[in-house]
C-alpha positions as CSV (number, residue, x, y, z in Angstrom):
1,X,26.1,48.2,-12.5
2,X,28.0,50.9,-10.2
3,X,30.3,52.1,-12.9
4,X,27.2,52.5,-15.4
5,X,25.1,54.3,-12.9
6,X,27.8,56.6,-12.3
7,X,28.7,57.3,-16.0
8,X,24.8,58.0,-16.4
9,X,24.9,60.4,-13.6
10,X,27.9,62.0,-15.2
11,X,26.4,62.2,-18.6
12,X,22.7,62.9,-18.0
13,X,22.5,63.6,-14.3
14,X,21.0,67.0,-13.2
15,X,23.5,68.8,-10.8
16,X,21.9,69.4,-7.4
17,X,23.2,71.1,-3.9
18,X,25.8,69.9,-1.8
19,X,27.9,68.4,-4.8
20,X,25.6,65.8,-5.7
21,X,23.6,64.7,-9.1
22,X,20.5,63.0,-9.5
23,X,18.8,61.3,-12.7
24,X,15.1,60.3,-12.5
25,X,13.6,58.2,-15.3
26,X,10.7,55.9,-15.9
27,X,11.6,53.0,-13.6
28,X,14.6,54.3,-11.3
29,X,15.9,56.8,-9.5
30,X,19.6,57.5,-9.5
31,X,21.3,60.0,-7.1
32,X,25.0,60.4,-6.2
33,X,26.3,62.6,-3.0
34,X,29.8,63.0,-2.6
35,X,30.9,59.2,-2.1
36,X,27.5,57.7,-1.8
37,X,25.5,56.4,-5.0
38,X,21.9,55.4,-4.2
39,X,19.6,53.4,-6.8
40,X,15.8,53.3,-6.3
41,X,13.4,51.3,-8.2
42,X,10.2,53.1,-8.7
43,X,7.8,50.0,-8.7
44,X,7.4,50.1,-4.8
45,X,10.6,48.2,-4.0
46,X,12.6,51.6,-3.1
47,X,16.3,51.6,-3.0
48,X,18.0,48.5,-4.3
49,X,21.3,49.4,-4.4
50,X,23.5,51.6,-2.2
51,X,27.5,52.0,-2.5
52,X,29.1,54.0,0.3
53,X,32.9,54.4,0.1
54,X,34.0,50.7,-1.0
55,X,31.1,49.3,0.6
56,X,28.1,48.2,-1.8
57,X,24.8,46.8,-0.5
58,X,22.0,45.5,-2.8
59,X,19.0,43.5,-3.6
60,X,18.8,43.4,-7.3
61,X,16.6,41.4,-9.8
62,X,17.6,40.1,-12.9
63,X,15.5,42.6,-14.6
64,X,17.4,45.6,-12.9
65,X,20.8,43.8,-13.9
66,X,19.6,43.5,-17.6
67,X,18.4,47.3,-17.6
68,X,21.5,48.6,-16.3
69,X,23.3,46.4,-19.2
70,X,21.1,47.9,-21.7
71,X,21.9,51.4,-20.8
72,X,25.6,50.5,-20.5
73,X,25.4,49.5,-24.1
74,X,23.5,52.9,-24.7
75,X,26.2,54.7,-23.0
76,X,29.1,53.5,-25.2
77,X,27.4,54.5,-28.0
78,X,28.6,58.2,-29.5
79,X,25.9,61.0,-28.3
80,X,24.4,61.7,-31.6
81,X,23.5,58.0,-31.7
82,X,22.1,57.8,-28.2
83,X,19.8,60.9,-29.3
84,X,18.7,58.9,-32.2
85,X,17.7,55.9,-30.5
86,X,16.1,58.0,-27.7
87,X,13.7,59.5,-30.4
88,X,12.9,56.6,-32.5
89,X,9.7,55.8,-32.5
90,X,8.3,52.8,-30.2
91,X,11.9,52.9,-28.6
92,X,11.7,52.2,-24.7
93,X,13.5,54.0,-22.1
94,X,16.0,52.2,-20.5
95,X,15.5,53.4,-16.9
């Protein structure tokens, strides 16, 4: 999940001050500043995962894990296919 979040931030994230990046979607907010990665659920649960250096803390649901597994599959596709699936009628946003 950490690897997938970092890849999503690298490919889709918006640069922010202090060498950080963020990505805000429908269900999750991802933020990385230097060596700290934070994933927050926007359903009221707040922070669900934090990686600081090599230490990882989290409180993930099965739905969280599934959402990031789907995102991992999406990120593995060539960029052209990613855009096609994002724009298709009825497609669900992964995050």
